[in-house]
C-alpha positions as CSV (number, residue, x, y, z in Angstrom):
1,M,-35.8,-67.7,-4.7
2,L,-34.3,-64.4,-3.4
3,F,-34.3,-64.1,0.4
4,G,-37.6,-66.2,0.4
5,L,-39.1,-64.3,-2.6
6,K,-40.1,-66.0,-5.9
7,W,-37.8,-65.3,-8.7
8,W,-40.4,-63.2,-10.4
9,A,-40.4,-60.7,-7.5
10,A,-36.7,-60.3,-7.6
11,P,-36.7,-57.5,-10.5
12,A,-39.5,-55.6,-8.7
13,L,-37.5,-55.7,-5.5
14,A,-34.4,-54.5,-7.3
15,V,-36.3,-51.5,-8.7
16,L,-37.5,-50.6,-5.3
17,L,-34.0,-50.8,-3.9
18,L,-32.4,-48.7,-6.7
19,P,-33.3,-45.4,-5.2
20,C,-32.0,-46.4,-1.7
21,V,-28.7,-47.6,-3.4
22,A,-28.4,-44.4,-5.4
23,Q,-29.1,-42.4,-2.2
24,A,-26.4,-44.3,-0.3
25,A,-23.9,-43.8,-3.2
26,E,-24.5,-39.9,-2.8
27,A,-24.4,-39.7,0.9
28,P,-23.3,-36.3,2.0
29,A,-19.7,-35.9,2.8
30,R,-18.4,-34.7,6.2
31,L,-16.6,-31.4,6.1
32,R,-13.8,-31.1,8.8
33,V,-13.9,-27.4,9.9
34,C,-10.9,-26.0,11.6
35,A,-12.0,-23.2,14.0
36,M,-9.5,-20.8,15.6
37,D,-8.8,-20.9,19.3
38,V,-9.5,-17.3,20.1
39,D,-12.9,-15.3,19.9
40,Y,-13.5,-12.7,17.2
41,A,-16.8,-11.7,18.6
42,P,-19.5,-11.7,17.3
43,F,-18.4,-13.3,14.2
44,G,-16.4,-16.4,15.6
45,K,-16.4,-17.8,19.2
46,V,-14.5,-20.7,20.6
47,D,-17.9,-22.0,22.0
48,G,-19.3,-22.2,18.5
49,T,-22.0,-19.5,18.9
50,G,-20.6,-16.8,16.5
51,H,-22.6,-15.4,13.7
52,L,-20.5,-17.1,10.9
53,Q,-20.6,-20.3,12.8
54,Y,-24.3,-20.3,13.0
55,L,-24.3,-19.4,9.3
56,V,-22.1,-22.4,8.2
57,Q,-24.2,-24.8,10.4
58,Q,-27.6,-23.8,9.1
59,A,-26.4,-23.6,5.5
60,A,-24.9,-27.2,5.9
61,K,-28.3,-28.5,7.2
62,G,-30.0,-27.1,4.3
63,I,-28.0,-29.2,1.8
64,G,-27.6,-32.2,4.1
65,L,-23.9,-31.6,4.8
66,Q,-22.4,-32.9,8.0
67,L,-19.9,-30.7,9.8
68,D,-17.1,-31.9,12.1
69,R,-15.6,-29.0,13.9
70,H,-12.3,-28.7,15.9
71,I,-10.4,-26.0,17.5
72,A,-6.8,-25.0,16.6
73,P,-4.5,-22.0,16.6
74,R,-4.8,-20.1,13.2
75,R,-1.3,-21.3,11.9
76,R,-2.2,-25.0,12.7
77,C,-5.5,-24.5,10.9
78,L,-3.7,-23.1,7.8
79,E,-1.4,-26.0,7.8
80,E,-4.2,-28.6,8.1
81,I,-5.9,-26.9,5.2
82,K,-2.6,-27.2,3.2
83,T,-2.1,-30.7,3.9
84,G,-5.7,-31.9,3.9
85,V,-6.0,-32.8,7.4
86,S,-8.8,-30.3,7.8
87,D,-11.3,-29.4,4.9
88,A,-12.3,-25.8,5.5
89,M,-11.8,-22.7,7.6
90,A,-13.1,-18.9,7.7
91,S,-10.5,-16.7,6.2
92,A,-9.9,-13.5,4.3
93,Y,-8.7,-13.9,0.8
94,S,-5.1,-13.4,-0.1
95,P,-3.1,-14.8,-3.2
96,Q,-1.0,-16.8,-0.7
97,R,-3.8,-18.5,0.7
98,A,-5.4,-19.1,-2.6
99,D,-2.3,-21.1,-3.5
100,I,-3.2,-23.6,-0.7
101,A,-6.9,-23.5,-0.7
102,V,-10.0,-22.9,-2.9
103,F,-12.1,-19.7,-2.5
104,P,-15.5,-19.1,-4.4
105,M,-14.5,-17.5,-7.7
106,A,-16.3,-15.5,-10.5
107,A,-14.7,-14.2,-13.7
108,G,-11.2,-15.0,-12.3
109,A,-11.6,-13.0,-9.1
110,V,-12.8,-14.0,-5.7
111,D,-16.6,-13.8,-5.5
112,A,-17.5,-11.2,-2.8
113,S,-21.2,-12.1,-3.0
114,K,-20.3,-15.4,-1.5
115,A,-18.5,-14.0,1.4
116,M,-19.8,-15.0,4.8
117,G,-19.6,-11.5,6.2
118,V,-17.5,-8.4,6.1
119,M,-15.4,-7.3,9.1
120,T,-14.9,-3.7,9.7
121,Y,-11.8,-2.2,11.3
122,Y,-11.2,1.1,12.9
123,L,-8.2,2.8,14.6
124,Y,-8.5,3.0,18.4
125,R,-6.6,5.4,20.5
126,R,-6.2,6.5,24.0
127,T,-8.8,9.2,24.7
128,G,-7.5,12.6,24.1
129,S,-4.7,11.4,22.0
130,A,-4.0,13.3,18.8
131,L,-3.5,10.2,16.7
132,D,-5.9,9.9,13.8
133,W,-6.7,8.1,10.5
134,D,-7.8,10.5,7.7
135,G,-8.7,7.8,5.3
136,T,-5.4,8.1,3.5
137,R,-2.7,8.2,6.2
138,F,-2.0,8.3,10.0
139,R,-1.7,11.6,11.7
140,E,0.6,12.2,14.8
141,L,1.9,8.7,14.7
142,G,5.5,9.3,13.6
143,E,7.9,6.4,14.4
144,R,5.7,4.9,17.0
145,R,3.9,1.5,16.6
146,L,0.3,0.4,16.2
147,G,-1.1,-2.8,17.7
148,V,-2.9,-5.4,15.4
149,Q,-3.7,-9.0,16.0
150,S,-1.5,-11.6,14.3
151,G,-3.0,-13.2,11.2
152,F,-5.1,-10.3,10.1
153,I,-3.6,-10.3,6.7
154,Y,-5.6,-7.4,5.0
155,V,-4.8,-5.1,7.9
156,I,-1.0,-6.1,8.2
157,E,-0.6,-5.8,4.4
158,R,-2.1,-2.3,4.4
159,L,0.1,-1.1,7.4
160,Q,3.1,-2.6,5.5
161,Q,2.1,-0.6,2.4
162,L,1.8,2.5,4.5
163,G,5.2,1.9,5.9
164,V,3.8,1.8,9.3
165,L,5.4,0.1,12.3
166,Y,3.3,-2.5,14.1
167,D,3.2,-4.9,16.9
168,D,1.3,-8.1,15.9
169,G,2.6,-10.2,18.7
170,A,-0.7,-11.2,20.3
171,K,-3.4,-13.3,18.5
172,A,-6.3,-11.9,20.5
173,L,-7.6,-8.3,20.6
174,E,-7.9,-8.3,24.5
175,P,-4.0,-8.4,25.1
176,T,-3.5,-5.9,22.2
177,L,-5.7,-3.4,23.8
178,A,-3.9,-4.0,27.0
179,K,-0.6,-2.9,25.1
180,L,-2.4,0.4,24.3
181,A,-3.5,1.0,27.9
182,A,0.0,0.4,29.1
183,G,1.5,2.7,26.3
184,R,3.4,0.0,24.6
185,V,1.6,1.0,21.3
186,E,0.2,4.3,20.2
187,G,-3.1,2.9,18.8
188,V,-4.7,-0.4,17.8
189,V,-6.4,-1.3,14.5
190,G,-9.1,-3.6,15.7
191,M,-12.5,-5.2,14.5
192,M,-15.2,-2.7,15.3
193,E,-17.7,-5.0,16.8
194,E,-15.3,-6.8,19.0
195,A,-13.2,-3.6,20.1
196,D,-16.1,-1.6,20.9
197,G,-17.4,-4.2,23.4
198,L,-14.1,-4.8,25.1
199,I,-13.5,-1.1,25.5
200,A,-16.9,-0.5,26.9
201,R,-16.3,-3.4,29.5
202,Q,-12.7,-2.9,30.3
203,Y,-11.6,0.7,29.4
204,P,-14.5,3.0,29.6
205,A,-13.5,6.6,28.9
206,Q,-10.0,5.4,28.5
207,M,-10.0,4.6,24.7
208,E,-11.9,5.8,21.7
209,R,-12.6,4.9,18.2
210,T,-11.6,7.2,15.5
211,R,-14.2,8.4,12.8
212,K,-13.0,6.9,9.6
213,V,-13.1,3.2,8.5
214,F,-9.4,1.8,8.1
215,E,-10.4,-1.4,6.4
216,Q,-13.3,-3.8,5.5
217,T,-12.3,-7.3,5.0
218,P,-14.7,-9.9,3.5
219,V,-14.4,-13.4,5.1
220,Y,-15.0,-16.5,3.2
221,L,-15.1,-20.3,3.9
222,M,-12.0,-21.4,2.1
223,V,-11.7,-25.1,1.3
224,S,-8.8,-27.4,1.1
225,R,-7.7,-28.4,-2.6
226,Q,-8.0,-32.0,-1.7
227,F,-11.7,-31.7,-0.6
228,Y,-12.6,-29.5,-3.5
229,S,-11.1,-31.8,-6.1
230,Q,-13.3,-34.7,-4.6
231,N,-16.4,-32.7,-4.1
232,P,-16.7,-29.8,-6.5
233,K,-20.3,-29.5,-6.8
234,L,-21.0,-30.0,-3.2
235,V,-18.6,-27.2,-2.3
236,E,-20.2,-24.9,-5.0
237,R,-23.6,-25.7,-3.6
238,Y,-22.4,-25.0,-0.1
239,W,-21.1,-21.6,-0.9
240,Q,-24.4,-20.7,-2.6
241,A,-26.4,-22.1,0.4
242,M,-24.4,-19.8,2.6
243,R,-25.0,-16.7,0.3
244,T,-28.8,-17.6,0.3
245,Y,-29.0,-18.1,4.0
246,R,-27.3,-14.8,4.8
247,T,-30.5,-12.9,3.6
248,T,-33.0,-14.9,5.7
249,Y,-35.0,-13.6,8.6
250,D,-33.7,-16.4,10.8
251,Y,-30.1,-15.3,10.4
252,R,-30.8,-11.6,11.0
253,R,-32.8,-12.7,14.1
254,Y,-29.8,-14.7,15.3
255,Q,-27.4,-11.8,14.8
256,L,-29.6,-9.5,16.9
257,E,-30.1,-12.1,19.6
258,H,-26.4,-12.8,19.8
259,P,-24.6,-9.3,19.7
């Protein structure tokens, strides 16, 4: 007898239980996501309603992956990814970050088709200023500084390549724009969607965006090496699920409803 069943019923019961056992063995992992402690609206927000946050949540649901999200400063998030305390965070690609984490790759290069989104940066100046970006170099900047948020590696590396002095002492855009208003920097390189909104609310007619794009930065969900080594197929499925979900009507609607 097996739990009150006759012996001949046990094999049949075992067959019935096998799918449940297999399903339990393949139970989806939990992904510990480190989110930064400042807004990068509309892409990321501390309250979790940013476009990219909605994208990762909905794509995770589609493959049965559970997310555990917590907030921390950027540097702590990076350290947690490096040590395996956190499993994933949104990030631009750089060789330095690829040393500590895994990005979606194709043919030996980061796979831009699996970026969560692309952030566009412009130069902002005080209204009437002669400062400009012509697509190749800054005009009328001289030895003055530009403001940029700390941790924006693509933008900072570009400024370094151009030999431009910069101030990256603030991790959020709002205090960086305040430096521009106070004359502490000559211009600010900021993310268009966030900067346009802040200027319209706080500095109308005082600041303006220049015409040419300064930089466009793809953003990926980078995954800790520890989590990827244990769940490579799951991570690859997740990156693909995000790529697919980006094209859906539901995601486009969410973007429109949460500018």
